[in-house]
N, C-alpha and C positions, 0 to 999 in steps of 0.2 A: 442804442449802443450799450447803455448801462445794463439793459436787460440781458443782452448776449453775454456780457462779461459775467453776470450773476450765474447764468446757466453753465458757462464753462467752468466757473469756480466750483459750482455744485458737483459737476461731473468729475472734476479733478479730486475733490474731497472724497467722493464715492469710490473712485478708483483706488485712492490711497487706503481707504477703509477695507476694501476687498483684499488688497495685497497684504495688509496688516493681519487680517483674519487668517488668510492662508498661511502666512509666515508663522503665526502663533500656533496654528494647528500642527504644522510640520514639526515645529520645535518641541511641542508636547509629545507628539508621536515618537520622535527620535529619542527624546529624553526617557520616556517610559520603556521603550524597547532596549535601550542601552543599560537600564537598571539604575539610572541616576535618581529617579523618583519612583514612588509607588511602593517601596518596600519589597519584601519577599513575596513571590508569586508561584502559582502552580499552573503549568501548561497542560492543555488538553489536546490530544490528537485522536481523531476518530477514524477507525478502519471499518467501513461498512460495505456490505455486498461482496461480490466476487472480486478477489484480488487479481487485478490484471496489470497494474503498474505500480512501481515503488517510488517514483520520483517525488510526488507531492508529500508523501509521508516522510521521506528522508529529508526533504528541504525543511519541513516543519521541525523535525527532530534536531537538525543542525542549528536552526535558528534559536531554539530553546536552549540547546547546549552552550551556545556562545553568549547567551544573555545571563550575566551574573545574578540578576534578580530572580531568575527561575531556579528554584531549588528542587523541584520535583515535576515529573510529568505523569499524567494519567493517560494510559492508552486504552481507549474505549473500543472494544472489539465486538462486532456483531457481524460475523462473516462465516460462510460455509467453507472458506478456503479459496483456492484459485491456482494461479501459475506457480510452478516450483521456483523459478528464478526470482520473481519479485518478492516472494515470501522469504527466500534466502537473503536477498539484499537488505530487506528491512530487519531481519534477524541480526545480520552482521552489523548494521548501523546501530542497533540498540546496544550491542555488546561494546562497541566503540564509545558510545555516549556514557556508558556506566563505568568505563575503564578506570578513571581516576577517582571514583567514589564520590565526586561532588554532586552529581545529579542522580537522584533516585527515580526509578521508573516503576510504576505499578500498572499491571494489566487488569482492567475491569471488563469482565466478560458479560455480554448481554444474553439474549436468548439463545444465541448460537455462536460458538467459537471452535470450529472444527478444522481439521486438516491444516492448511497453511495458517489459519487464524490461531490455532493452538500452538503451532510451531513458532509463531511470532511471540506469543505470550510467554513461552518458557525462557525467552531471552531477557525478561524483566526481573526486577528484584523480588516482586511479590505478585501473586495472582489472586484476585478476588472474583468469586463467582456466586451466583444464586443457586439454590438447591435444584431449580428447574433448568439451569443452563445445560444445553447439549454441547459436549466438547469431546475431544479425542479424535479418533478416526484418521490417524496418520497413514498416508499411503498415496499411491498414484493410480489413476484410472483412465482408461481410454474406451470410449464407446463408439461403435461404428454401425452404420446401417448398410444392409446388403440388398440391392435392388435387382440382382441378376435374374431372379425368377420373374419379376415384373416385366423387365425388358424382353425376356424370352416370349412372354405372352403377347406382347405388341409387335414382335418381330424385329426388335432392335438388338444388334450385337456390338459389343465394345471391342475395339482393336487397340492393343497396347504395344508400343515399341519402346523398349527401355534399355539402358546401358548398364544397369546394376541389378542384382538378384532381388533386392528388397525395395526397388524404386516405386513399385505399385502396391506395397504392403498394405496400405490403408484404403485401397481402391474399393468403392462400393459396388463395383461391377463384377466381382468374382468372390467366391467363397475363400476365406482365409485358410491356408494350409496349416498343418501341424508345425512345420518348420517356421512359418510366419509367426505363429502364436508363441513358439519358443523364443524367437528373437525378440519379440515385443515384450514378453514377460521378463527377459533378462534386462532389457533397457529400463523398464519401469522399476525393477528391483534395485538397479544401480542408482536411479534417481532417489528412491526412498532411503537407501543406505547413505547416500551423500548428504541428504537432509538431516538424518539422525545423528551423524558423526559429530558435528560441532556443538551438540547440546551441552549447556553448562552443567557442572556437577550438582547433583541434588535436585535437578529438574524433575517435576512430577510426571 
């Protein structure tokens, strides 16, 4: 009986110790994140690879912006670019984060910061790059494969039923017409223009 009581007591003490450790860890984490302890800090956000989504970057940026202990953010960019929309969303969020002047943002370019990567960088307070960094190349591109000739060789014919003139514009089963090319070029030019318009004064 005495032995069972000792075991239960030990288990209870162990449980209390685990709860105490978890509680202290959470308290320290919340305290540091809120800026109560730890002094002034610099946040780091990495943008690497093709830019396909802005959510994670924007969430990190907002968290740093709302933390009074974070005085600056280094945006480490190593990207060939990516989607127009996510690049624009990150660009806009950077401008919001810098609006009141409290948070300074510096873009640190790696070996590559092109297209959308460069567009994001120009929304920061300062850009730092190595002499060997490849950057620039603002624009929009669309690449399509055409397999019409291949299908003809194997006796396969594509049949298209469409409700609009340009519904099969990017079809790989037919050669793109001059009218199709003109429409596509107009759309991509519009995308490039809309991306260039909000650049801050003095951007490189």
